[in-house]
All heavy atoms as TSV, in Angstrom:
chain	resi	resn	atom	element	x	y	z
A	1	GLU	N	N	57.882	109.796	94.705
A	1	GLU	CA	C	58.480	111.068	95.047
A	1	GLU	C	C	58.881	111.069	96.510
A	1	GLU	O	O	58.172	110.562	97.361
A	1	GLU	CB	C	57.502	112.199	94.785
A	1	GLU	CG	C	57.126	112.359	93.331
A	1	GLU	CD	C	56.128	113.469	93.131
A	1	GLU	OE1	O	56.248	114.512	93.796
A	1	GLU	OE2	O	55.222	113.274	92.323
A	2	ASP	N	N	59.986	111.665	96.789
A	2	ASP	CA	C	60.450	111.795	98.162
A	2	ASP	C	C	59.821	113.003	98.841
A	2	ASP	O	O	59.434	113.977	98.214
A	2	ASP	CB	C	61.977	111.987	98.188
A	2	ASP	CG	C	62.710	110.670	98.050
A	2	ASP	OD1	O	62.087	109.618	98.301
A	2	ASP	OD2	O	63.897	110.691	97.691
A	3	LYS	N	N	59.728	112.896	100.157
A	3	LYS	CA	C	59.334	114.004	101.023
A	3	LYS	C	C	57.928	114.536	100.751
A	3	LYS	O	O	57.670	115.733	100.885
A	3	LYS	CB	C	60.357	115.126	100.957
A	3	LYS	CG	C	61.716	114.659	101.436
A	3	LYS	CD	C	62.743	115.734	101.392
A	3	LYS	CE	C	64.061	115.100	101.819
A	3	LYS	NZ	N	65.206	115.869	101.632
A	4	VAL	N	N	57.035	113.655	100.339
A	4	VAL	CA	C	55.622	114.018	100.199
A	4	VAL	C	C	54.920	113.435	101.417
A	4	VAL	O	O	54.900	112.219	101.609
A	4	VAL	CB	C	55.011	113.451	98.895
A	4	VAL	CG1	C	53.528	113.766	98.838
A	4	VAL	CG2	C	55.740	113.999	97.690
A	5	SER	N	N	54.366	114.297	102.248
A	5	SER	CA	C	53.756	113.817	103.486
A	5	SER	C	C	52.367	113.234	103.224
A	5	SER	O	O	51.657	113.645	102.312
A	5	SER	CB	C	53.667	114.942	104.514
A	5	SER	OG	O	52.857	115.976	104.011
A	6	LEU	N	N	52.025	112.277	104.052
A	6	LEU	CA	C	50.722	111.639	103.986
A	6	LEU	C	C	49.678	112.597	104.546
A	6	LEU	O	O	49.866	113.164	105.628
A	6	LEU	CB	C	50.755	110.363	104.824
A	6	LEU	CG	C	49.519	109.487	104.820
A	6	LEU	CD1	C	49.278	108.915	103.414
A	6	LEU	CD2	C	49.714	108.357	105.811
A	7	PRO	N	N	48.566	112.818	103.841
A	7	PRO	CA	C	47.539	113.730	104.364
A	7	PRO	C	C	46.857	113.122	105.589
A	7	PRO	O	O	46.834	111.905	105.764
A	7	PRO	CB	C	46.558	113.883	103.205
A	7	PRO	CG	C	46.781	112.693	102.348
A	7	PRO	CD	C	48.202	112.283	102.536
A	8	LYS	N	N	46.329	113.980	106.444
A	8	LYS	CA	C	45.604	113.520	107.623
A	8	LYS	C	C	44.357	112.763	107.172
A	8	LYS	O	O	43.707	113.167	106.194
A	8	LYS	CB	C	45.178	114.698	108.486
A	8	LYS	CG	C	46.318	115.395	109.175
A	8	LYS	CD	C	45.804	116.495	110.075
A	8	LYS	CE	C	46.948	117.213	110.746
A	8	LYS	NZ	N	46.482	118.291	111.608
A	9	PRO	N	N	44.001	111.690	107.859
A	9	PRO	CA	C	42.792	110.954	107.487
A	9	PRO	C	C	41.550	111.797	107.772
A	9	PRO	O	O	41.484	112.520	108.776
A	9	PRO	CB	C	42.831	109.710	108.366
A	9	PRO	CG	C	43.748	110.038	109.483
A	9	PRO	CD	C	44.701	111.073	108.969
A	10	ARG	N	N	40.612	111.701	106.874
A	10	ARG	CA	C	39.347	112.405	107.068
A	10	ARG	C	C	38.395	111.411	107.701
A	10	ARG	O	O	37.968	110.450	107.068
A	10	ARG	CB	C	38.776	112.909	105.750
A	10	ARG	CG	C	39.590	114.026	105.145
A	10	ARG	CD	C	38.961	114.572	103.896
A	10	ARG	NE	N	38.809	113.508	102.907
A	10	ARG	CZ	C	37.884	113.484	101.960
A	10	ARG	NH1	N	37.045	114.469	101.853
A	10	ARG	NH2	N	37.810	112.491	101.117
A	11	VAL	N	N	38.093	111.636	108.952
A	11	VAL	CA	C	37.234	110.717	109.686
A	11	VAL	C	C	35.940	111.430	110.033
A	11	VAL	O	O	35.944	112.492	110.640
A	11	VAL	CB	C	37.933	110.228	110.973
A	11	VAL	CG1	C	37.035	109.284	111.728
A	11	VAL	CG2	C	39.261	109.578	110.627
A	12	VAL	N	N	34.841	110.825	109.639
A	12	VAL	CA	C	33.523	111.351	109.964
A	12	VAL	C	C	32.796	110.255	110.728
A	12	VAL	O	O	32.574	109.166	110.194
A	12	VAL	CB	C	32.728	111.729	108.696
A	12	VAL	CG1	C	31.341	112.215	109.061
A	12	VAL	CG2	C	33.481	112.762	107.896
A	13	TYR	N	N	32.486	110.519	111.982
A	13	TYR	CA	C	31.816	109.532	112.811
A	13	TYR	C	C	30.311	109.710	112.715
A	13	TYR	O	O	29.805	110.819	112.679
A	13	TYR	CB	C	32.281	109.646	114.265
A	13	TYR	CG	C	33.765	109.397	114.406
A	13	TYR	CD1	C	34.646	110.420	114.697
A	13	TYR	CD2	C	34.283	108.127	114.209
A	13	TYR	CE1	C	36.001	110.185	114.804
A	13	TYR	CE2	C	35.640	107.878	114.309
A	13	TYR	CZ	C	36.489	108.918	114.614
A	13	TYR	OH	O	37.827	108.683	114.707
A	14	ALA	N	N	29.617	108.587	112.705
A	14	ALA	CA	C	28.161	108.621	112.576
A	14	ALA	C	C	27.473	109.044	113.873
A	14	ALA	O	O	26.347	109.517	113.842
A	14	ALA	CB	C	27.649	107.254	112.136
A	15	TYR	N	N	28.161	108.853	115.005
A	15	TYR	CA	C	27.552	109.133	116.296
A	15	TYR	C	C	28.437	110.106	117.081
A	15	TYR	O	O	29.643	110.139	116.898
A	15	TYR	CB	C	27.371	107.824	117.081
A	15	TYR	CG	C	26.589	106.792	116.294
A	15	TYR	CD1	C	27.194	105.619	115.852
A	15	TYR	CD2	C	25.259	107.009	115.963
A	15	TYR	CE1	C	26.487	104.678	115.124
A	15	TYR	CE2	C	24.546	106.084	115.227
A	15	TYR	CZ	C	25.167	104.920	114.815
A	15	TYR	OH	O	24.465	104.012	114.075
A	16	PRO	N	N	27.836	110.888	117.997
A	16	PRO	CA	C	28.569	111.985	118.665
A	16	PRO	C	C	29.361	111.583	119.901
A	16	PRO	O	O	29.369	112.290	120.910
A	16	PRO	CB	C	27.432	112.936	119.043
A	16	PRO	CG	C	26.296	112.018	119.359
A	16	PRO	CD	C	26.410	110.920	118.318
A	17	TYR	N	N	30.070	110.468	119.869
A	17	TYR	CA	C	30.780	109.982	121.054
A	17	TYR	C	C	31.758	111.007	121.617
A	17	TYR	O	O	31.841	111.178	122.829
A	17	TYR	CB	C	31.548	108.696	120.734
A	17	TYR	CG	C	30.655	107.538	120.401
A	17	TYR	CD1	C	30.615	107.025	119.111
A	17	TYR	CD2	C	29.849	106.947	121.369
A	17	TYR	CE1	C	29.801	105.951	118.803
A	17	TYR	CE2	C	29.036	105.882	121.062
A	17	TYR	CZ	C	29.007	105.384	119.779
A	17	TYR	OH	O	28.197	104.333	119.471
A	18	GLU	N	N	32.507	111.667	120.779
A	18	GLU	CA	C	33.555	112.578	121.256
A	18	GLU	C	C	33.000	113.812	121.959
A	18	GLU	O	O	33.659	114.389	122.807
A	18	GLU	CB	C	34.464	112.990	120.108
A	18	GLU	CG	C	35.261	111.823	119.574
A	18	GLU	CD	C	36.125	112.188	118.393
A	18	GLU	OE1	O	35.686	113.012	117.567
A	18	GLU	OE2	O	37.231	111.646	118.311
A	19	GLU	N	N	31.786	114.217	121.627
A	19	GLU	CA	C	31.193	115.411	122.239
A	19	GLU	C	C	30.396	115.096	123.496
A	19	GLU	O	O	29.952	116.002	124.196
A	19	GLU	CB	C	30.252	116.125	121.253
A	19	GLU	CG	C	30.942	116.723	120.050
A	19	GLU	CD	C	31.044	115.730	118.896
A	19	GLU	OE1	O	30.082	114.959	118.695
A	19	GLU	OE2	O	32.083	115.711	118.220
A	20	MET	N	N	30.184	113.816	123.793
A	20	MET	CA	C	29.312	113.436	124.901
A	20	MET	C	C	29.986	113.608	126.257
A	20	MET	O	O	31.166	113.335	126.421
A	20	MET	CB	C	28.861	111.980	124.738
A	20	MET	CG	C	27.960	111.771	123.555
A	20	MET	SD	S	27.520	110.040	123.330
A	20	MET	CE	C	26.301	109.849	124.613
A	21	LYS	N	N	29.197	114.091	127.219
A	21	LYS	CA	C	29.618	114.174	128.610
A	21	LYS	C	C	28.893	113.054	129.362
A	21	LYS	O	O	27.908	112.510	128.859
A	21	LYS	CB	C	29.226	115.531	129.190
A	21	LYS	CG	C	29.929	116.688	128.532
A	21	LYS	CD	C	29.485	118.006	129.123
A	21	LYS	CE	C	30.229	119.127	128.429
A	21	LYS	NZ	N	29.337	120.118	127.869
A	22	VAL	N	N	29.378	112.721	130.562
A	22	VAL	CA	C	28.730	111.684	131.359
A	22	VAL	C	C	27.256	112.043	131.555
A	22	VAL	O	O	26.932	113.167	131.921
A	22	VAL	CB	C	29.442	111.515	132.720
A	22	VAL	CG1	C	28.690	110.536	133.611
A	22	VAL	CG2	C	30.869	111.049	132.499
A	23	GLY	N	N	26.377	111.098	131.250
A	23	GLY	CA	C	24.935	111.314	131.374
A	23	GLY	C	C	24.267	111.694	130.062
A	23	GLY	O	O	23.045	111.602	129.952
A	24	ASP	N	N	25.026	112.137	129.058
A	24	ASP	CA	C	24.457	112.465	127.754
A	24	ASP	C	C	24.034	111.192	127.038
A	24	ASP	O	O	24.595	110.115	127.275
A	24	ASP	CB	C	25.465	113.205	126.872
A	24	ASP	CG	C	25.702	114.636	127.313
A	24	ASP	OD1	O	24.982	115.109	128.215
A	24	ASP	OD2	O	26.611	115.275	126.751
A	25	SER	N	N	23.049	111.311	126.141
A	25	SER	CA	C	22.594	110.154	125.391
A	25	SER	C	C	22.144	110.567	123.998
A	25	SER	O	O	21.941	111.747	123.714
A	25	SER	CB	C	21.442	109.464	126.120
A	25	SER	OG	O	20.284	110.267	126.104
A	26	PHE	N	N	22.009	109.563	123.142
A	26	PHE	CA	C	21.405	109.747	121.827
A	26	PHE	C	C	20.639	108.472	121.498
A	26	PHE	O	O	20.857	107.427	122.108
A	26	PHE	CB	C	22.451	110.079	120.749
A	26	PHE	CG	C	23.436	108.973	120.468
A	26	PHE	CD1	C	23.180	108.018	119.501
A	26	PHE	CD2	C	24.637	108.906	121.162
A	26	PHE	CE1	C	24.088	107.009	119.240
A	26	PHE	CE2	C	25.558	107.901	120.907
A	26	PHE	CZ	C	25.283	106.949	119.939
A	27	ALA	N	N	19.715	108.561	120.547
A	27	ALA	CA	C	18.889	107.412	120.186
A	27	ALA	C	C	18.977	107.158	118.686
A	27	ALA	O	O	19.137	108.089	117.893
A	27	ALA	CB	C	17.442	107.659	120.589
A	28	VAL	N	N	18.904	105.879	118.334
A	28	VAL	CA	C	18.899	105.469	116.934
A	28	VAL	C	C	17.758	104.475	116.748
A	28	VAL	O	O	17.312	103.840	117.709
A	28	VAL	CB	C	20.245	104.819	116.513
A	28	VAL	CG1	C	21.369	105.817	116.618
A	28	VAL	CG2	C	20.536	103.587	117.324
A	29	PRO	N	N	17.269	104.308	115.512
A	29	PRO	CA	C	16.207	103.327	115.261
A	29	PRO	C	C	16.673	101.907	115.589
A	29	PRO	O	O	17.862	101.587	115.486
A	29	PRO	CB	C	15.929	103.463	113.767
A	29	PRO	CG	C	16.474	104.794	113.390
A	29	PRO	CD	C	17.601	105.075	114.325
A	30	LEU	N	N	15.742	101.070	115.982
A	30	LEU	CA	C	16.037	99.697	116.359
A	30	LEU	C	C	16.751	98.931	115.247
A	30	LEU	O	O	17.568	98.053	115.512
A	30	LEU	CB	C	14.738	98.977	116.739
A	30	LEU	CG	C	14.862	97.619	117.399
A	30	LEU	CD1	C	15.692	97.698	118.670
A	30	LEU	CD2	C	13.484	97.063	117.715
A	31	GLU	N	N	16.506	99.285	113.994
A	31	GLU	CA	C	17.144	98.618	112.862
A	31	GLU	C	C	18.663	98.802	112.874
A	31	GLU	O	O	19.394	98.004	112.315
A	31	GLU	CB	C	16.606	99.145	111.520
A	31	GLU	CG	C	15.135	98.862	111.290
A	31	GLU	CD	C	14.224	99.855	111.995
A	31	GLU	OE1	O	14.610	101.036	112.172
A	31	GLU	OE2	O	13.123	99.432	112.399
A	32	ALA	N	N	19.147	99.865	113.508
A	32	ALA	CA	C	20.583	100.161	113.558
A	32	ALA	C	C	21.227	99.627	114.837
A	32	ALA	O	O	22.365	99.987	115.154
A	32	ALA	CB	C	20.806	101.661	113.456
A	33	ARG	N	N	20.540	98.742	115.557
A	33	ARG	CA	C	21.022	98.254	116.856
A	33	ARG	C	C	22.427	97.668	116.766
A	33	ARG	O	O	23.314	98.058	117.518
A	33	ARG	CB	C	20.060	97.215	117.418
A	33	ARG	CG	C	20.476	96.695	118.774
A	33	ARG	CD	C	19.431	95.707	119.317
A	33	ARG	NE	N	19.785	95.304	120.658
A	33	ARG	CZ	C	20.594	94.286	120.942
A	33	ARG	NH1	N	21.135	93.586	119.974
A	33	ARG	NH2	N	20.866	93.985	122.190
A	34	GLN	N	N	22.649	96.718	115.874
A	34	GLN	CA	C	23.954	96.073	115.806
A	34	GLN	C	C	25.050	97.059	115.407
A	34	GLN	O	O	26.159	97.025	115.925
A	34	GLN	CB	C	23.936	94.887	114.844
A	34	GLN	CG	C	25.161	94.006	114.961
A	34	GLN	CD	C	25.347	93.434	116.361
A	34	GLN	OE1	O	24.447	92.830	116.921
A	34	GLN	NE2	N	26.524	93.640	116.937
A	35	LYS	N	N	24.720	97.965	114.506
A	35	LYS	CA	C	25.694	98.976	114.083
A	35	LYS	C	C	26.110	99.863	115.252
A	35	LYS	O	O	27.301	100.136	115.449
A	35	LYS	CB	C	25.102	99.820	112.957
A	35	LYS	CG	C	26.035	100.870	112.436
A	35	LYS	CD	C	25.391	101.686	111.336
A	35	LYS	CE	C	26.286	102.817	110.912
A	35	LYS	NZ	N	25.658	103.714	109.951
A	36	VAL	N	N	25.152	100.294	116.052
A	36	VAL	CA	C	25.480	101.186	117.173
A	36	VAL	C	C	26.194	100.424	118.285
A	36	VAL	O	O	27.075	100.978	118.949
A	36	VAL	CB	C	24.244	101.959	117.678
A	36	VAL	CG1	C	23.369	101.133	118.587
A	36	VAL	CG2	C	24.652	103.231	118.411
A	37	LEU	N	N	25.876	99.154	118.495
A	37	LEU	CA	C	26.597	98.370	119.501
A	37	LEU	C	C	28.063	98.205	119.106
A	37	LEU	O	O	28.959	98.319	119.944
A	37	LEU	CB	C	25.938	97.007	119.703
A	37	LEU	CG	C	24.554	97.016	120.342
A	37	LEU	CD1	C	24.001	95.595	120.424
A	37	LEU	CD2	C	24.551	97.686	121.688
A	38	ASN	N	N	28.309	97.951	117.840
A	38	ASN	CA	C	29.689	97.863	117.356
A	38	ASN	C	C	30.395	99.207	117.501
A	38	ASN	O	O	31.555	99.271	117.896
A	38	ASN	CB	C	29.732	97.404	115.905
A	38	ASN	CG	C	29.351	95.958	115.755
A	38	ASN	OD1	O	29.454	95.165	116.681
A	38	ASN	ND2	N	28.879	95.602	114.568
A	39	ALA	N	N	29.689	100.285	117.172
A	39	ALA	CA	C	30.269	101.623	117.287
A	39	ALA	C	C	30.578	101.951	118.748
A	39	ALA	O	O	31.604	102.579	119.044
A	39	ALA	CB	C	29.325	102.661	116.685
A	40	ASN	N	N	29.710	101.522	119.683
A	40	ASN	CA	C	29.966	101.730	121.114
A	40	ASN	C	C	31.285	101.068	121.513
A	40	ASN	O	O	32.103	101.666	122.217
A	40	ASN	CB	C	28.857	101.124	121.969
A	40	ASN	CG	C	27.564	101.884	121.897
A	40	ASN	OD1	O	27.481	102.950	121.319
A	40	ASN	ND2	N	26.530	101.304	122.473
A	41	TYR	N	N	31.480	99.849	121.077
A	41	TYR	CA	C	32.701	99.110	121.409
A	41	TYR	C	C	33.936	99.818	120.852
A	41	TYR	O	O	34.918	100.032	121.568
A	41	TYR	CB	C	32.596	97.687	120.862
A	41	TYR	CG	C	33.865	96.896	121.035
A	41	TYR	CD1	C	34.213	96.374	122.275
A	41	TYR	CD2	C	34.718	96.681	119.967
A	41	TYR	CE1	C	35.379	95.655	122.443
A	41	TYR	CE2	C	35.894	95.971	120.122
A	41	TYR	CZ	C	36.218	95.459	121.358
A	41	TYR	OH	O	37.379	94.752	121.524
A	42	ARG	N	N	33.874	100.201	119.579
A	42	ARG	CA	C	35.025	100.867	118.950
A	42	ARG	C	C	35.315	102.213	119.614
A	42	ARG	O	O	36.472	102.555	119.863
A	42	ARG	CB	C	34.791	101.042	117.453
A	42	ARG	CG	C	34.853	99.728	116.690
A	42	ARG	CD	C	34.842	99.938	115.194
A	42	ARG	NE	N	33.813	100.829	114.715
A	42	ARG	CZ	C	32.583	100.458	114.370
A	42	ARG	NH1	N	32.223	99.203	114.457
A	42	ARG	NH2	N	31.718	101.341	113.944
A	43	ALA	N	N	34.271	102.982	119.912
A	43	ALA	CA	C	34.462	104.291	120.546
A	43	ALA	C	C	35.028	104.130	121.956
A	43	ALA	O	O	35.879	104.914	122.377
A	43	ALA	CB	C	33.143	105.056	120.589
A	44	SER	N	N	34.582	103.113	122.680
A	44	SER	CA	C	35.105	102.865	124.030
A	44	SER	C	C	36.602	102.614	123.989
A	44	SER	O	O	37.353	103.158	124.796
A	44	SER	CB	C	34.416	101.656	124.661
A	44	SER	OG	O	33.082	101.957	124.942
A	45	ARG	N	N	37.035	101.790	123.052
A	45	ARG	CA	C	38.458	101.471	122.946
A	45	ARG	C	C	39.265	102.670	122.449
A	45	ARG	O	O	40.344	102.947	122.940
A	45	ARG	CB	C	38.657	100.279	122.030
A	45	ARG	CG	C	38.133	98.998	122.659
A	45	ARG	CD	C	38.357	97.787	121.807
A	45	ARG	NE	N	39.719	97.651	121.353
A	45	ARG	CZ	C	40.647	96.895	121.921
A	45	ARG	NH1	N	40.342	96.200	123.001
A	45	ARG	NH2	N	41.859	96.803	121.413
A	46	ARG	N	N	38.733	103.392	121.473
A	46	ARG	CA	C	39.455	104.518	120.873
A	46	ARG	C	C	39.572	105.691	121.836
A	46	ARG	O	O	40.621	106.332	121.925
A	46	ARG	CB	C	38.737	104.955	119.589
A	46	ARG	CG	C	39.460	106.053	118.821
A	46	ARG	CD	C	38.689	106.486	117.577
A	46	ARG	NE	N	37.596	107.347	117.951
A	46	ARG	CZ	C	36.310	107.081	117.756
A	46	ARG	NH1	N	35.929	105.984	117.157
A	46	ARG	NH2	N	35.371	107.915	118.139
A	47	LEU	N	N	38.500	105.984	122.566
A	47	LEU	CA	C	38.455	107.175	123.416
A	47	LEU	C	C	38.730	106.879	124.890
A	47	LEU	O	O	38.919	107.813	125.675
A	47	LEU	CB	C	37.087	107.853	123.289
A	47	LEU	CG	C	36.686	108.288	121.882
A	47	LEU	CD1	C	35.245	108.769	121.875
A	47	LEU	CD2	C	37.626	109.360	121.363
A	48	GLY	N	N	38.707	105.616	125.282
A	48	GLY	CA	C	38.911	105.273	126.681
A	48	GLY	C	C	37.728	105.660	127.557
A	48	GLY	O	O	37.890	105.906	128.747
A	49	LEU	N	N	36.532	105.704	126.982
A	49	LEU	CA	C	35.315	106.061	127.706
A	49	LEU	C	C	34.392	104.850	127.745
A	49	LEU	O	O	34.637	103.866	127.066
A	49	LEU	CB	C	34.609	107.227	127.003
A	49	LEU	CG	C	35.457	108.467	126.748
A	49	LEU	CD1	C	34.696	109.468	125.902
A	49	LEU	CD2	C	35.900	109.092	128.057
A	50	LYS	N	N	33.317	104.938	128.542
A	50	LYS	CA	C	32.370	103.826	128.618
A	50	LYS	C	C	30.990	104.282	128.192
A	50	LYS	O	O	30.550	105.384	128.532
A	50	LYS	CB	C	32.322	103.260	130.029
A	50	LYS	CG	C	33.596	102.544	130.407
A	50	LYS	CD	C	33.450	101.808	131.711
A	50	LYS	CE	C	34.758	101.110	132.029
A	50	LYS	NZ	N	34.640	100.311	133.247
A	51	PHE	N	N	30.333	103.398	127.446
A	51	PHE	CA	C	28.984	103.658	126.943
A	51	PHE	C	C	28.114	102.444	127.233
A	51	PHE	O	O	28.606	101.322	127.291
A	51	PHE	CB	C	29.016	103.917	125.430
A	51	PHE	CG	C	29.901	105.058	125.047
A	51	PHE	CD1	C	31.217	104.837	124.675
A	51	PHE	CD2	C	29.436	106.352	125.076
A	51	PHE	CE1	C	32.055	105.886	124.332
A	51	PHE	CE2	C	30.256	107.416	124.741
A	51	PHE	CZ	C	31.568	107.183	124.368
A	52	THR	N	N	26.833	102.681	127.420
A	52	THR	CA	C	25.885	101.588	127.577
A	52	THR	C	C	24.658	101.914	126.735
A	52	THR	O	O	24.427	103.077	126.380
A	52	THR	CB	C	25.505	101.372	129.051
A	52	THR	OG1	O	24.783	100.156	129.171
A	52	THR	CG2	C	24.683	102.519	129.602
A	53	SER	N	N	23.896	100.894	126.401
A	53	SER	CA	C	22.716	101.121	125.572
A	53	SER	C	C	21.555	100.269	126.070
A	53	SER	O	O	21.753	99.207	126.667
A	53	SER	CB	C	23.017	100.804	124.110
A	53	SER	OG	O	23.391	99.456	123.976
A	54	ARG	N	N	20.350	100.749	125.827
A	54	ARG	CA	C	19.122	100.043	126.181
A	54	ARG	C	C	18.112	100.246	125.057
A	54	ARG	O	O	18.068	101.309	124.436
A	54	ARG	CB	C	18.517	100.581	127.485
A	54	ARG	CG	C	19.399	100.440	128.704
A	54	ARG	CD	C	19.491	98.994	129.159
A	54	ARG	NE	N	20.229	98.864	130.398
A	54	ARG	CZ	C	21.543	98.705	130.492
A	54	ARG	NH1	N	22.284	98.685	129.410
A	54	ARG	NH2	N	22.122	98.575	131.660
A	55	THR	N	N	17.296	99.224	124.853
A	55	THR	CA	C	16.225	99.313	123.863
A	55	THR	C	C	15.019	99.970	124.522
A	55	THR	O	O	14.610	99.568	125.615
A	55	THR	CB	C	15.850	97.910	123.345
A	55	THR	OG1	O	17.015	97.319	122.777
A	55	THR	CG2	C	14.754	97.984	122.294
A	56	GLU	N	N	14.465	100.972	123.844
A	56	GLU	CA	C	13.278	101.682	124.325
A	56	GLU	C	C	12.243	101.656	123.212
A	56	GLU	O	O	12.236	102.529	122.340
A	56	GLU	CB	C	13.613	103.134	124.659
A	56	GLU	CG	C	14.646	103.320	125.747
A	56	GLU	CD	C	14.942	104.791	125.999
A	56	GLU	OE1	O	14.855	105.609	125.054
A	56	GLU	OE2	O	15.271	105.116	127.154
A	57	GLY	N	N	11.397	100.643	123.204
A	57	GLY	CA	C	10.385	100.533	122.150
A	57	GLY	C	C	11.032	100.295	120.800
A	57	GLY	O	O	11.694	99.292	120.583
A	58	GLU	N	N	10.884	101.251	119.899
A	58	GLU	CA	C	11.434	101.143	118.541
A	58	GLU	C	C	12.785	101.850	118.399
A	58	GLU	O	O	13.263	102.023	117.284
A	58	GLU	CB	C	10.438	101.736	117.522
A	58	GLU	CG	C	9.128	100.988	117.454
A	58	GLU	CD	C	9.320	99.554	116.972
A	58	GLU	OE1	O	10.074	99.325	116.014
A	58	GLU	OE2	O	8.709	98.646	117.580
A	59	MET	N	N	13.373	102.263	119.518
A	59	MET	CA	C	14.647	102.980	119.492
A	59	MET	C	C	15.659	102.287	120.406
A	59	MET	O	O	15.297	101.585	121.334
A	59	MET	CB	C	14.458	104.428	119.973
A	59	MET	CG	C	13.465	105.242	119.170
A	59	MET	SD	S	13.970	105.511	117.476
A	59	MET	CE	C	15.128	106.836	117.685
A	60	VAL	N	N	16.935	102.532	120.122
A	60	VAL	CA	C	18.018	102.105	120.992
A	60	VAL	C	C	18.691	103.380	121.478
A	60	VAL	O	O	19.095	104.214	120.674
A	60	VAL	CB	C	19.042	101.212	120.244
A	60	VAL	CG1	C	20.222	100.884	121.145
A	60	VAL	CG2	C	18.388	99.956	119.729
A	61	ARG	N	N	18.756	103.546	122.803
A	61	ARG	CA	C	19.361	104.755	123.380
A	61	ARG	C	C	20.729	104.393	123.935
A	61	ARG	O	O	20.904	103.364	124.575
A	61	ARG	CB	C	18.486	105.344	124.480
A	61	ARG	CG	C	19.041	106.622	125.060
A	61	ARG	CD	C	17.999	107.403	125.828
A	61	ARG	NE	N	16.930	107.893	124.986
A	61	ARG	CZ	C	16.991	108.993	124.216
A	61	ARG	NH1	N	18.096	109.711	124.189
A	61	ARG	NH2	N	15.964	109.357	123.506
A	62	VAL	N	N	21.712	105.268	123.657
A	62	VAL	CA	C	23.097	105.075	124.108
A	62	VAL	C	C	23.440	106.198	125.069
A	62	VAL	O	O	23.217	107.372	124.762
A	62	VAL	CB	C	24.072	105.091	122.908
A	62	VAL	CG1	C	25.508	105.003	123.378
A	62	VAL	CG2	C	23.737	103.958	121.944
A	63	TRP	N	N	24.014	105.836	126.242
A	63	TRP	CA	C	24.451	106.798	127.240
A	63	TRP	C	C	25.949	106.694	127.438
A	63	TRP	O	O	26.512	105.600	127.360
A	63	TRP	CB	C	23.818	106.509	128.601
A	63	TRP	CG	C	22.391	106.805	128.731
A	63	TRP	CD1	C	21.805	107.957	129.136
A	63	TRP	CD2	C	21.321	105.885	128.491
A	63	TRP	NE1	N	20.446	107.824	129.163
A	63	TRP	CE2	C	20.118	106.555	128.759
A	63	TRP	CE3	C	21.250	104.555	128.067
A	63	TRP	CZ2	C	18.883	105.942	128.634
A	63	TRP	CZ3	C	20.022	103.953	127.925
A	63	TRP	CH2	C	18.851	104.646	128.213
A	64	ARG	N	N	26.570	107.822	127.742
A	64	ARG	CA	C	27.960	107.787	128.210
A	64	ARG	C	C	27.885	107.628	129.713
A	64	ARG	O	O	27.223	108.410	130.404
A	64	ARG	CB	C	28.710	109.068	127.861
A	64	ARG	CG	C	30.122	109.010	128.420
A	64	ARG	CD	C	30.970	110.149	128.006
A	64	ARG	NE	N	32.160	110.136	128.870
A	64	ARG	CZ	C	32.951	111.168	129.021
A	64	ARG	NH1	N	32.740	112.277	128.357
A	64	ARG	NH2	N	33.976	111.074	129.842
A	65	VAL	N	N	28.566	106.612	130.240
A	65	VAL	CA	C	28.487	106.334	131.677
A	65	VAL	C	C	29.757	106.676	132.420
A	65	VAL	O	O	29.736	106.807	133.640
A	65	VAL	CB	C	28.071	104.863	131.952
A	65	VAL	CG1	C	26.647	104.652	131.521
A	65	VAL	CG2	C	28.998	103.892	131.277
A	66	GLU	N	N	30.912	106.772	131.753
A	66	GLU	CA	C	32.157	107.176	132.401
A	66	GLU	C	C	32.997	107.964	131.436
A	66	GLU	O	O	32.929	107.839	130.281
A	66	GLU	CB	C	32.956	105.967	132.875
A	66	GLU	CG	C	32.379	105.334	134.102
A	66	GLU	CD	C	33.264	104.219	134.621
A	66	GLU	OE1	O	34.516	104.301	134.462
A	66	GLU	OE2	O	32.715	103.283	135.166
């Protein structure tokens, strides 16, 4: 059919990157470390922001740094 527009993609992010201000952080279980590191990279490229993470015992904490 002609002239049928493509619907907007429904995107649900697992982590609150878009709402974070510089200095904000969140923590995830250590088991999700690789998933959150990949998500940090993708969010940095998509949003043009910087994130860093550190392991704290059984958790991985992610901060927005810029």
